[in-house]
Residue frames relative to the residue before (quaternion, step in Angstrom):
aa qw qx qy qz dx dy dz
M 1.0000 0.0000 0.0000 0.0000 0.00 0.00 0.00
S 0.2325 -0.7670 0.5832 0.1326 3.53 -0.96 0.90
F 0.2172 -0.7834 0.5772 0.0774 3.52 -1.20 0.82
H 0.5734 -0.6001 0.4387 0.3444 3.49 -1.23 0.51
N 0.4414 -0.7176 0.4844 0.2357 3.60 -1.03 0.75
S 0.3784 0.7315 -0.4853 0.2938 3.56 1.24 0.07
N 0.3987 -0.7161 0.5239 0.2318 3.54 -1.21 0.64
H 0.3496 0.7155 -0.5173 0.3135 3.57 1.19 0.41
F 0.5850 -0.6294 0.3687 0.3544 3.57 -0.86 0.94
Y 0.5991 0.5730 -0.3662 0.4227 3.59 1.03 -0.64
H 0.6764 0.4715 -0.2861 0.4881 3.57 0.97 -0.88
L 0.6169 0.5330 -0.3509 0.4607 3.57 1.03 -0.70
L 0.6743 0.4712 -0.3086 0.4775 3.62 0.90 -0.79
A 0.6149 0.5444 -0.3591 0.4433 3.65 1.05 -0.68
R 0.6610 0.4825 -0.3002 0.4900 3.52 1.10 -0.67
W 0.6862 0.5066 -0.2800 0.4405 3.59 1.02 -0.87
L 0.6221 0.6148 -0.3721 0.3107 3.63 0.83 -0.86
P 0.6892 0.4669 -0.3170 0.4544 3.64 0.82 -0.79
L 0.7233 0.4420 -0.2013 0.4908 3.57 1.26 -0.56
K 0.4073 0.7692 -0.4397 0.2215 3.56 1.25 -0.16
D 0.7585 0.3105 -0.1922 0.5397 3.65 1.10 -0.58
A 0.5703 0.5954 -0.3927 0.4076 3.60 1.26 0.18
A 0.7801 0.1341 -0.1009 0.6027 3.55 1.27 -0.10
N 0.4684 -0.6266 0.5014 0.3695 3.62 -1.22 -0.01
W 0.2167 -0.8306 0.5115 0.0392 3.54 -0.80 1.17
V 0.1378 -0.7311 0.6629 0.0846 3.44 -1.42 0.47
L 0.2722 -0.7255 0.6102 0.1651 3.55 -1.10 0.87
G 0.1495 -0.7956 0.5823 0.0753 3.58 -0.79 0.99
A 0.0074 0.8052 -0.5924 0.0249 3.66 -0.87 0.79
V 0.4170 -0.6386 0.5938 0.2562 3.54 -1.15 0.77
I 0.0853 -0.8247 0.5587 0.0217 3.64 -0.60 1.02
N 0.7936 0.0539 -0.0286 0.6054 3.63 1.14 -0.37
T 0.0043 -0.7842 0.6203 0.0154 3.53 -1.16 0.65
R 0.0729 -0.7691 0.6319 0.0627 3.52 -1.34 0.45
G 0.8273 0.1713 -0.1265 0.5198 3.56 -0.85 0.81
S 0.7674 -0.3572 0.2664 0.4610 3.56 -1.21 -0.48
V 0.1763 0.7644 -0.6073 0.1256 3.58 -0.73 1.09
Y 0.6086 -0.6068 0.3895 0.3311 3.57 -1.21 0.57
R 0.7961 0.1673 -0.0637 0.5781 3.54 0.96 -0.94
K 0.3846 -0.7513 0.5045 0.1818 3.57 -0.98 0.86
T 0.7310 -0.3980 0.3326 0.4434 3.48 -1.39 0.12
G 0.7213 0.3856 -0.2919 0.4958 3.57 -0.80 0.99
A 0.5181 0.6217 -0.4384 0.3910 3.72 1.12 -0.30
L 0.1557 -0.8036 0.5742 0.0175 3.53 -0.94 1.00
M 0.0803 0.7649 -0.6391 -0.0075 3.57 -1.30 0.42
L 0.3165 -0.7287 0.5765 0.1910 3.57 -1.34 0.22
L 0.0675 -0.7894 0.6099 -0.0162 3.49 -0.97 0.97
S 0.1039 -0.8011 0.5855 0.0677 3.66 -1.09 0.56
D 0.6091 -0.5700 0.4236 0.3531 3.50 -1.35 0.34
A 0.5937 0.5340 -0.3543 0.4866 3.58 1.39 -0.04
G 0.6447 -0.5602 0.3197 0.4101 3.57 1.25 0.10
H 0.4531 0.6832 -0.4771 0.3167 3.63 1.20 0.00
Q 0.0047 0.7488 -0.6627 -0.0096 3.57 -1.25 0.69
F 0.0227 -0.8082 0.5852 -0.0620 3.47 -0.18 1.37
G 0.7980 0.1989 -0.1709 0.5426 3.58 -0.32 1.25
L 0.3229 -0.7326 0.5768 0.1621 3.54 -1.40 0.01
L 0.1542 -0.7760 0.6000 0.1184 3.55 -1.04 0.71
S 0.7344 0.1861 -0.1789 0.6277 3.53 1.33 0.25
G 0.6785 -0.4400 0.3527 0.4708 3.57 -1.20 -0.37
G 0.7040 -0.4151 0.2587 0.5149 3.63 1.23 0.32
C 0.5138 0.6873 -0.4083 0.3114 3.62 1.29 -0.03
I 0.8161 0.3111 -0.1442 0.4652 3.60 0.86 -0.85
E 0.4175 0.7518 -0.4428 0.2539 3.60 1.33 -0.11
S 0.6299 0.5384 -0.3442 0.4416 3.58 0.96 -0.78
D 0.6780 0.4477 -0.3006 0.4995 3.62 0.96 -0.74
L 0.5992 0.5625 -0.3636 0.4385 3.58 1.05 -0.70
L 0.6178 0.5391 -0.3485 0.4542 3.60 1.02 -0.69
L 0.6318 0.5126 -0.3290 0.4794 3.59 1.00 -0.81
Q 0.6671 0.5047 -0.2808 0.4705 3.59 0.95 -0.91
A 0.6414 0.5224 -0.3232 0.4595 3.56 1.05 -0.72
R 0.6256 0.5300 -0.3272 0.4697 3.56 1.08 -0.71
K 0.6280 0.5225 -0.3403 0.4656 3.56 1.07 -0.64
V 0.6191 0.5466 -0.3316 0.4561 3.54 1.08 -0.82
I 0.6675 0.5040 -0.2907 0.4648 3.50 0.99 -0.95
A 0.6575 0.5323 -0.2989 0.4416 3.63 0.90 -0.95
L 0.7586 0.3991 -0.1754 0.4842 3.56 0.94 -0.99
G 0.3492 -0.7559 0.4805 0.2751 3.52 1.31 -0.53
K 0.6542 0.5045 -0.3035 0.4747 3.56 1.23 0.41
S 0.5243 -0.6345 0.4660 0.3246 3.53 -1.08 0.76
R 0.2010 -0.7789 0.5919 0.0516 3.50 -1.26 0.51
R 0.1111 -0.7511 0.6432 0.0988 3.60 -1.19 0.62
I 0.0610 -0.7821 0.6194 -0.0302 3.53 -0.92 1.02
V 0.1968 -0.7512 0.6189 0.1180 3.52 -1.19 0.82
Y 0.1524 -0.7509 0.6391 0.0665 3.49 -0.94 0.99
D 0.0533 0.8179 -0.5649 0.0958 3.60 -0.34 1.21
A 0.2797 -0.8040 0.5128 0.1114 3.52 -0.37 1.31
T 0.6537 0.4939 -0.3237 0.4732 3.60 1.27 -0.08
D 0.6489 0.4765 -0.3109 0.5052 3.59 1.30 0.04
E 0.3958 -0.7482 0.4878 0.2135 3.57 -0.55 1.26
D 0.6875 0.4836 -0.2759 0.4661 3.62 1.13 -0.46
N 0.5907 0.5857 -0.3544 0.4272 3.57 1.32 -0.12
I 0.6352 -0.5565 0.3881 0.3692 3.54 -1.20 0.59
A 0.5990 0.5847 -0.3646 0.4079 3.57 1.11 -0.71
W 0.6217 0.5289 -0.3430 0.4649 3.58 1.08 -0.78
R 0.6815 0.4925 -0.2936 0.4547 3.59 0.86 -0.90
L 0.6371 0.5288 -0.3023 0.4724 3.55 1.16 -0.64
G 0.4092 -0.7271 0.4679 0.2915 3.58 1.25 -0.33
I 0.2481 0.7784 -0.5441 0.1910 3.66 0.95 0.65
G 0.3166 -0.8134 0.4759 0.1084 3.52 -0.75 1.13
C 0.5280 0.6714 -0.4252 0.2993 3.61 1.16 -0.20
G 0.3885 -0.7619 0.4391 0.2752 3.56 1.25 -0.46
G 0.6428 0.5159 -0.3237 0.4647 3.65 1.23 0.05
A 0.4101 -0.6802 0.5535 0.2506 3.44 -1.41 -0.36
A 0.0215 -0.8042 0.5939 -0.0048 3.59 -1.06 0.75
E 0.2250 -0.7483 0.6058 0.1496 3.56 -0.98 0.88
I 0.1638 -0.7987 0.5774 0.0428 3.53 -0.83 1.09
L 0.2274 -0.7439 0.6172 0.1182 3.56 -1.09 0.87
L 0.0800 -0.7783 0.6212 0.0435 3.65 -0.91 0.90
H 0.0686 -0.8031 0.5919 -0.0025 3.51 -0.69 1.13
P 0.4528 -0.6142 0.5357 0.3616 3.66 -1.00 0.56
C 0.1334 -0.7863 0.6028 0.0222 3.55 -1.13 0.83
S 0.2731 0.7676 -0.5200 0.2564 3.57 -0.09 1.29
A 0.7165 -0.3995 0.3401 0.4597 3.56 -1.39 -0.12
A 0.5954 0.6074 -0.3638 0.3798 3.58 1.10 -0.64
N 0.7662 0.2481 -0.1481 0.5740 3.59 1.15 -0.65
N 0.5503 -0.6451 0.3762 0.3735 3.57 1.19 0.69
Y 0.5772 -0.6334 0.3519 0.3766 3.56 1.07 0.83
L 0.5473 -0.6300 0.3795 0.3993 3.61 1.17 0.69
Q 0.6173 -0.5874 0.3364 0.4010 3.65 1.05 0.76
L 0.3895 0.7585 -0.4777 0.2118 3.60 1.08 0.28
V 0.5704 0.5613 -0.3847 0.4599 3.59 1.24 -0.40
E 0.6261 0.5292 -0.3173 0.4767 3.56 1.12 -0.73
V 0.6039 0.5390 -0.3327 0.4838 3.59 1.06 -0.88
F 0.6810 0.4866 -0.3130 0.4488 3.65 0.73 -0.93
H 0.6670 0.4947 -0.3323 0.4472 3.60 0.92 -0.77
C 0.6154 0.5449 -0.3305 0.4639 3.56 1.10 -0.73
L 0.6848 0.4649 -0.2928 0.4787 3.62 0.89 -0.84
Q 0.6083 0.5600 -0.3596 0.4325 3.57 1.12 -0.63
Q 0.6590 0.4836 -0.2821 0.5024 3.59 1.24 -0.59
H 0.4436 -0.7053 0.4237 0.3552 3.54 1.35 0.10
N 0.4695 0.6075 -0.4847 0.4191 3.53 0.97 0.90
A 0.4282 -0.6259 0.5777 0.3019 3.51 -1.29 0.46
C 0.0761 -0.7731 0.6209 0.1051 3.53 -1.32 0.17
E 0.3873 -0.6485 0.6030 0.2565 3.44 -1.39 0.57
F 0.1224 -0.7902 0.5999 0.0276 3.64 -0.60 1.15
S 0.0559 -0.8067 0.5880 -0.0185 3.64 -0.59 1.13
I 0.1089 -0.7758 0.6211 0.0230 3.54 -0.86 1.07
S 0.3829 -0.6860 0.5616 0.2597 3.53 -1.03 0.80
L 0.4109 -0.7180 0.5124 0.2302 3.52 -0.97 0.90
D 0.7324 0.4669 -0.2202 0.4440 3.61 1.15 -0.58
C 0.7742 0.0734 -0.0777 0.6239 3.57 1.29 -0.22
A 0.5604 -0.6432 0.4201 0.3094 3.51 -1.21 0.68
S 0.4596 0.6558 -0.4841 0.3527 3.55 0.27 1.26
A 0.0997 -0.8121 0.5749 0.0017 3.57 -1.15 0.53
R 0.1247 -0.7624 0.6252 0.1109 3.53 -1.31 0.25
V 0.2211 -0.7709 0.5902 0.0921 3.53 -1.31 0.51
N 0.0366 -0.7699 0.6371 0.0088 3.47 -1.06 0.93
S 0.4751 -0.6843 0.4889 0.2590 3.50 -0.89 1.09
S 0.0325 -0.8103 0.5844 -0.0278 3.61 -1.06 0.82
V 0.5651 -0.5789 0.4602 0.3658 3.55 -1.30 0.30
R 0.4697 -0.6855 0.4682 0.3003 3.60 -0.81 0.89
D 0.0943 0.7611 -0.6341 0.0990 3.53 -1.00 0.83
F 0.2443 -0.8160 0.5085 0.1262 3.62 -0.07 1.32
T 0.5638 0.5812 -0.4038 0.4258 3.64 1.16 -0.38
L 0.6482 0.4408 -0.3242 0.5295 3.61 1.21 -0.34
R 0.2797 -0.8004 0.5060 0.1585 3.53 -0.15 1.28
Q 0.5822 -0.5469 0.4561 0.3923 3.55 -1.31 0.19
C 0.3117 0.7307 -0.5355 0.2866 3.52 0.39 1.30
G 0.2234 -0.8430 0.4752 0.1169 3.54 -0.35 1.14
Y 0.2319 -0.7698 0.5766 0.1455 3.55 -1.25 0.19
L 0.3960 -0.7014 0.5381 0.2484 3.60 -1.12 0.54
Q 0.0532 0.7956 -0.6013 0.0515 3.53 -1.04 0.77
P 0.4622 -0.6412 0.5193 0.3249 3.64 -1.09 0.55
V 0.1142 -0.7775 0.6164 0.0510 3.57 -1.17 0.65
H 0.5629 -0.5866 0.4558 0.3624 3.49 -1.33 0.31
T 0.6276 -0.5994 0.3376 0.3645 3.60 -0.96 0.69
Q 0.7195 0.4325 -0.2767 0.4676 3.61 1.07 -0.50
Q 0.4083 0.7636 -0.4417 0.2347 3.59 1.18 0.05
F 0.7277 0.3332 -0.1914 0.5681 3.50 1.14 -0.63
S 0.4449 -0.7436 0.4317 0.2505 3.55 -0.48 1.25
G 0.8374 0.1725 -0.1682 0.4907 3.48 -1.03 1.04
Q 0.7052 0.4141 -0.2706 0.5079 3.60 1.19 0.00
H 0.1950 -0.7720 0.5985 0.0879 3.55 -1.16 0.68
S 0.8172 0.3043 -0.2171 0.4386 3.60 -1.32 0.18
A 0.3464 0.7109 -0.5211 0.3210 3.57 1.11 0.75
A 0.1218 -0.8622 0.4911 0.0250 3.55 0.07 1.34
Q 0.8125 0.1152 -0.0017 0.5715 3.56 1.07 -0.61
T 0.0886 -0.7786 0.6169 0.0732 3.65 -1.05 0.66
L 0.3281 -0.6405 0.6524 0.2377 3.39 -1.53 0.31
T 0.0321 -0.7888 0.6138 -0.0052 3.61 -0.78 1.03
T 0.0003 -0.7960 0.6015 -0.0675 3.51 -0.93 1.09
L 0.3635 -0.7020 0.5612 0.2452 3.57 -1.04 0.75
I 0.1149 -0.7664 0.6305 0.0437 3.60 -0.83 1.04
N 0.2146 -0.7826 0.5764 0.0960 3.56 -0.63 1.18
P 0.5285 -0.5920 0.4843 0.3684 3.60 -1.19 0.39
L 0.6769 -0.4164 0.3785 0.4745 3.52 -1.29 -0.22
P 0.4774 -0.6145 0.5307 0.3359 3.59 -1.05 0.68
H 0.2201 -0.7995 0.5513 0.0915 3.58 -0.94 0.98
L 0.1275 -0.8129 0.5682 0.0098 3.52 -0.51 1.34
L 0.1246 -0.7629 0.6308 0.0675 3.62 -0.84 0.99
V 0.1374 -0.7801 0.6091 0.0397 3.50 -0.86 1.08
L 0.1393 -0.7867 0.5986 0.0584 3.63 -0.64 1.12
G 0.6145 0.4649 -0.3883 0.5055 3.56 -0.39 1.38
N 0.1770 -0.7947 0.5641 0.1373 3.50 -1.22 0.15
G 0.3613 0.7669 -0.4797 0.2263 3.63 1.19 0.27
V 0.6302 -0.5576 0.3765 0.3874 3.59 -1.19 0.55
D 0.6049 0.5873 -0.3580 0.4012 3.59 1.12 -0.48
L 0.6384 0.5243 -0.3077 0.4721 3.54 1.36 -0.34
I 0.4848 0.6725 -0.4417 0.3430 3.64 1.23 -0.23
P 0.6747 0.4632 -0.3272 0.4725 3.72 0.77 -0.79
L 0.5920 0.5550 -0.3657 0.4559 3.65 1.06 -0.64
C 0.6953 0.4504 -0.2893 0.4796 3.62 0.78 -0.95
Q 0.6349 0.5213 -0.3324 0.4633 3.61 0.97 -0.77
L 0.6946 0.4599 -0.3120 0.4569 3.66 0.78 -0.86
A 0.6373 0.5074 -0.3392 0.4704 3.62 0.95 -0.78
F 0.6743 0.4825 -0.3169 0.4605 3.59 0.90 -0.75
T 0.6110 0.5450 -0.3302 0.4697 3.60 1.15 -0.64
Q 0.6158 0.5462 -0.3079 0.4771 3.52 1.22 -0.66
G 0.5363 -0.6395 0.4071 0.3711 3.52 1.21 -0.41
W 0.4602 0.6951 -0.4288 0.3481 3.53 1.39 0.09
Q 0.4808 -0.5772 0.5705 0.3319 3.47 -1.38 0.30
V 0.0443 -0.8242 0.5645 -0.0120 3.59 -0.70 1.02
S 0.0536 -0.7736 0.6315 -0.0004 3.56 -0.97 0.92
L 0.1420 -0.7652 0.6247 0.0638 3.55 -1.14 0.71
A 0.0457 0.8081 -0.5844 0.0574 3.57 -0.91 0.93
D 0.2319 0.7296 -0.6144 0.1908 3.52 -1.01 1.04
A 0.4902 -0.6758 0.4767 0.2750 3.58 -0.79 1.01
R 0.6930 0.4667 -0.2713 0.4779 3.61 1.16 -0.58
L 0.4511 0.7113 -0.4550 0.2888 3.61 1.16 0.04
T 0.1440 -0.7844 0.6003 0.0594 3.59 -0.73 1.08
P 0.6813 -0.4748 0.3690 0.4175 3.55 -1.30 0.23
Q 0.6435 0.5369 -0.3055 0.4521 3.54 1.04 -0.80
K 0.6655 0.4715 -0.2886 0.5015 3.60 1.05 -0.87
R 0.6233 0.5570 -0.3486 0.4239 3.53 1.02 -0.68
E 0.6086 0.5837 -0.3477 0.4098 3.55 1.03 -0.59
N 0.6122 0.5805 -0.3452 0.4113 3.57 1.24 -0.55
F 0.6798 0.4999 -0.2599 0.4696 3.58 1.25 -0.54
P 0.6719 -0.4949 0.3558 0.4207 3.55 -1.19 0.42
A 0.4654 -0.7064 0.4476 0.2899 3.62 -0.74 0.93
E 0.6293 0.5679 -0.3324 0.4136 3.61 1.16 -0.50
I 0.6415 0.5202 -0.3595 0.4343 3.65 1.05 -0.36
S 0.5148 -0.6074 0.5103 0.3250 3.57 -1.33 0.43
A 0.0128 -0.8051 0.5929 -0.0081 3.56 -0.99 0.80
F 0.1195 -0.8073 0.5780 0.0008 3.54 -0.89 1.01
S 0.2837 -0.7357 0.5874 0.1822 3.60 -0.94 0.91
T 0.5336 0.5870 -0.4218 0.4391 3.50 0.55 1.22
S 0.5250 -0.6141 0.4830 0.3376 3.54 -1.26 0.39
V 0.6433 -0.5280 0.3662 0.4162 3.57 -1.21 0.32
V 0.5524 0.6247 -0.3794 0.4009 3.58 1.19 -0.54
D 0.7592 0.3971 -0.2057 0.4728 3.58 1.03 -0.71
L 0.4732 0.6211 -0.4652 0.4170 3.52 1.33 0.36
S 0.5177 -0.6703 0.4221 0.3233 3.59 -0.89 0.81
A 0.6300 -0.5484 0.4167 0.3588 3.49 -1.32 0.56
E 0.6206 0.5416 -0.3241 0.4653 3.58 1.12 -0.73
F 0.6409 0.5085 -0.3200 0.4777 3.58 0.95 -0.76
L 0.7025 0.4790 -0.2827 0.4440 3.62 0.78 -1.04
A 0.6113 0.5674 -0.3375 0.4363 3.58 1.14 -0.59
Q 0.6746 0.4620 -0.2700 0.5085 3.52 1.34 -0.42
V 0.5803 0.5858 -0.3845 0.4150 3.64 1.16 0.11
D 0.2573 -0.8007 0.5312 0.1026 3.55 -0.87 1.03
A 0.8000 0.0760 -0.0363 0.5940 3.59 1.15 -0.42
I 0.1061 -0.8047 0.5840 0.0130 3.58 -1.00 0.85
V 0.0983 -0.7728 0.6253 0.0463 3.56 -0.86 0.93
I 0.1695 -0.7926 0.5845 0.0368 3.57 -0.61 1.27
A 0.2165 0.7886 -0.5253 0.2354 3.51 -0.44 1.30
H 0.1081 0.8450 -0.5099 0.1199 3.53 0.75 1.15
H 0.2933 -0.7387 0.5224 0.3089 3.60 1.26 -0.53
N 0.6682 0.4023 -0.3015 0.5484 3.48 1.16 0.78
M 0.3947 -0.7809 0.4192 0.2422 3.52 -0.34 1.17
Q 0.6355 0.5405 -0.3356 0.4375 3.57 1.09 -0.74
L 0.6479 0.5079 -0.2941 0.4856 3.58 1.07 -0.83
D 0.6414 0.5277 -0.3161 0.4584 3.57 1.00 -0.81
A 0.6599 0.5030 -0.2959 0.4732 3.56 1.02 -0.95
A 0.6546 0.5024 -0.3299 0.4585 3.61 0.92 -0.83
A 0.6371 0.5236 -0.3281 0.4608 3.66 1.04 -0.74
I 0.6848 0.4744 -0.3071 0.4602 3.56 0.88 -0.86
A 0.6475 0.5123 -0.3311 0.4567 3.57 0.96 -0.86
H 0.6461 0.5174 -0.3247 0.4575 3.66 1.00 -0.73
L 0.6932 0.5138 -0.2859 0.4168 3.52 0.84 -1.07
Q 0.6225 0.5452 -0.3372 0.4489 3.59 1.16 -0.64
T 0.6818 0.4693 -0.2998 0.4745 3.61 1.20 -0.26
C 0.6184 0.5843 -0.3275 0.4110 3.57 1.30 -0.24
E 0.4498 -0.6422 0.5353 0.3142 3.54 -1.25 0.39
L 0.0373 0.8253 -0.5580 0.0783 3.54 -0.13 1.27
M 0.4863 -0.6478 0.4986 0.3085 3.60 -1.26 0.27
N 0.6556 -0.5539 0.3014 0.4153 3.55 0.75 1.16
P 0.1209 0.8529 -0.5036 0.0661 3.59 0.73 0.93
Y 0.4908 -0.5350 0.5574 0.4027 3.52 -1.35 0.04
I 0.0343 -0.7655 0.6423 0.0185 3.60 -0.94 0.92
G 0.0618 -0.7974 0.6003 -0.0081 3.55 -0.83 1.08
L 0.1997 -0.7847 0.5821 0.0742 3.52 -1.00 0.88
L 0.4418 -0.6889 0.5051 0.2741 3.60 -0.84 1.04
G 0.7336 0.4569 -0.3179 0.3898 3.60 -1.20 0.61
P 0.6433 -0.5493 0.3758 0.3785 3.58 -1.28 0.29
A 0.7353 -0.4238 0.3013 0.4347 3.58 -1.35 0.12
Q 0.6366 0.5394 -0.3349 0.4377 3.61 0.97 -0.84
R 0.6342 0.5218 -0.3244 0.4693 3.59 1.02 -0.79
K 0.6282 0.5362 -0.3397 0.4499 3.54 0.95 -0.80
N 0.6540 0.4955 -0.3293 0.4673 3.59 0.90 -0.85
E 0.6583 0.4970 -0.3222 0.4646 3.64 0.93 -0.71
V 0.6545 0.5107 -0.3257 0.4525 3.57 0.98 -0.81
L 0.6236 0.5310 -0.3267 0.4717 3.62 1.07 -0.83
A 0.6555 0.5254 -0.3237 0.4353 3.54 0.93 -0.85
L 0.6346 0.5432 -0.3037 0.4582 3.52 1.12 -0.85
A 0.6747 0.4879 -0.2523 0.4930 3.51 1.23 -0.84
G 0.4110 -0.7175 0.4553 0.3301 3.59 1.32 -0.17
L 0.5669 0.5901 -0.3786 0.4325 3.60 1.06 0.68
T 0.2517 -0.6988 0.6410 0.1934 3.56 -1.29 0.40
E 0.6902 -0.4759 0.3572 0.4118 3.52 -1.29 0.33
E 0.6664 0.5312 -0.2765 0.4443 3.54 1.05 -0.88
Q 0.6715 0.5055 -0.2802 0.4637 3.58 1.24 -0.57
L 0.5312 0.6595 -0.4106 0.3382 3.59 1.17 -0.17
C 0.3523 -0.7284 0.5503 0.2061 3.54 -0.80 0.94
Y 0.7658 0.1750 -0.0896 0.6122 3.48 1.19 -0.69
P 0.4310 -0.7250 0.4556 0.2845 3.66 -0.49 1.10
V 0.2316 -0.7502 0.6041 0.1367 3.58 -1.16 0.66
A 0.2934 -0.7405 0.5800 0.1710 3.61 -0.69 1.06
G 0.2469 0.7446 -0.5851 0.2056 3.59 -0.64 1.07
P 0.4199 -0.3056 -0.8138 0.2608 1.51 -1.11 2.25
M 0.3845 -0.7152 0.5230 0.2590 3.57 -1.05 0.74
G 0.6499 0.5445 -0.3850 0.3646 3.48 -1.25 0.44
L 0.4160 -0.6716 0.5314 0.3058 3.63 -1.24 0.24
A 0.5616 -0.6323 0.4345 0.3099 3.52 -1.22 0.55
L 0.0976 0.8377 -0.5230 0.1230 3.53 0.34 1.29
G 0.4899 -0.6362 0.4458 0.3957 3.60 1.20 -0.37
G 0.6763 0.4583 -0.3650 0.4465 3.54 -1.22 0.42
D 0.1587 -0.8107 0.5609 0.0542 3.54 -1.13 0.84
L 0.4915 0.6396 -0.4581 0.3734 3.57 1.20 0.21
P 0.6701 -0.5255 0.3203 0.4150 3.66 -1.12 0.55
E 0.6282 0.5403 -0.3396 0.4451 3.59 1.06 -0.64
S 0.6548 0.4860 -0.3086 0.4897 3.62 1.03 -0.83
I 0.6410 0.5098 -0.3324 0.4677 3.63 0.99 -0.81
A 0.6128 0.5551 -0.3401 0.4481 3.59 1.00 -0.81
L 0.6708 0.4861 -0.2936 0.4769 3.58 0.87 -0.96
S 0.6478 0.5323 -0.3213 0.4402 3.57 0.95 -0.87
V 0.6923 0.4817 -0.2706 0.4642 3.55 0.87 -1.10
L 0.6934 0.4892 -0.2884 0.4436 3.56 0.78 -0.88
A 0.6183 0.5421 -0.3390 0.4569 3.54 1.15 -0.71
E 0.6611 0.4781 -0.3198 0.4817 3.61 0.94 -0.82
C 0.6329 0.5383 -0.3224 0.4535 3.54 1.03 -0.82
H 0.6624 0.5034 -0.3027 0.4650 3.58 0.88 -0.86
A 0.6499 0.5231 -0.3114 0.4550 3.55 0.98 -0.93
R 0.6511 0.5352 -0.2935 0.4511 3.53 1.04 -0.93
L 0.6979 0.4775 -0.2759 0.4570 3.57 0.84 -1.03
F 0.7712 0.3676 -0.1979 0.4806 3.61 0.92 -0.87
G 0.5304 -0.6901 0.3947 0.2943 3.53 1.24 0.38
S 0.4581 0.6963 -0.4325 0.3439 3.54 1.10 0.72
S 0.5306 -0.6422 0.4510 0.3203 3.59 -1.12 0.59
A 0.3237 -0.7392 0.5108 0.2964 3.67 1.18 -0.49
L 0.3845 0.6952 -0.5282 0.2998 3.63 1.05 0.47
P 0.6125 -0.5078 0.4376 0.4190 3.60 -1.25 0.26
L 0.5680 -0.6374 0.3878 0.3475 3.57 -0.81 0.84
S 0.6131 0.5563 -0.3435 0.4434 3.58 1.08 -0.71
V 0.6701 0.4866 -0.2716 0.4904 3.58 1.08 -0.85
F 0.6437 0.5217 -0.3068 0.4684 3.54 1.01 -0.93
A 0.6626 0.5011 -0.3089 0.4630 3.65 0.90 -0.86
A 0.6385 0.5228 -0.3238 0.4628 3.59 1.02 -0.76
Q 0.6535 0.5123 -0.2983 0.4707 3.58 1.03 -0.84
Q 0.6369 0.5255 -0.3141 0.4685 3.54 1.06 -0.84
S 0.6416 0.5104 -0.3288 0.4688 3.57 1.01 -0.78
V 0.6399 0.5083 -0.3241 0.4766 3.64 0.97 -0.83
D 0.6577 0.5258 -0.3181 0.4357 3.64 0.90 -0.87
V 0.6509 0.5147 -0.3002 0.4703 3.58 1.05 -0.91
K 0.6481 0.4978 -0.3204 0.4791 3.60 0.98 -0.75
K 0.6284 0.5241 -0.3451 0.4597 3.61 0.97 -0.63
I 0.6479 0.5101 -0.3055 0.4762 3.54 0.95 -0.93
M 0.7157 0.4452 -0.2348 0.4842 3.59 0.98 -0.83
G 0.4256 -0.7122 0.4547 0.3239 3.61 1.24 -0.29
V 0.4355 0.6824 -0.4690 0.3532 3.55 1.13 0.63
K 0.2776 -0.7659 0.5558 0.1657 3.59 -0.77 0.93
């Protein structure tokens, strides 16, 4: 069986599950950070004594040492906390040559049948149902709990520490503090259409680790072969997709290359109970106006806004460039980002902090 190379926790768990009893495992988590670091509090990864490293807790700088530390956890059967501080000349991070300049505290817990694999099987099942979950790990003992939650990609996988009652974790005592992090499922992109220009979009979204579905009543087996084999494809219109399926969609690209079909899709989607998805429409602004008119809708009547033309102004007119442009806007919309250049964003953040602190 082949697995996706994405670092999304869902894909990491999919790779881990068949191997969970074939090696001894450790769950690693970032529990504290200071200054500039690559991964924030709540980042998770899995390591084994067979050399597996599923995920990253840094930009790749400390993972080799983490594997050594994980083997110590397995050998001793005890959890471990390590601080990597790039500002301390006596710290291992300094000797490793980490360039971020910050500090991170890492928690390593044994992960085995004895502690119910820290509830990771339950986490995977929750994500499979396209639900988010709150995953809480005790910092003082190797135990965890899971609570189902509503997915919200604007809430990044950034954990927080909180005190808990000693009986909160079943069978465990003296759990004084936990790390809780929201884990979202894979973003689900629905592409309506089957044109060759949509192939790079589906490929790019799949490479990102997203769940990708394609639907078009005109889709033939021959056309299906042009798209990635790993995505779901339906020879049906969006009207015939179930309400349950559409409720699990986070982004929709409408690109039938047919104004009547595009209008019918928009009109139907506006009547559905959706999770406030990103909806993008192929073509220029004038075409969007004509499609809305065919749908009998005005901009003000839309329950769910439609981006048209869809995408960010990145330049380029080949299907690959358009795919990057569209997926970039889609990603920014789902994750609540401004899509500004990071240099501009960082400068604005600095100005905002100074205003809050009253610094001129």
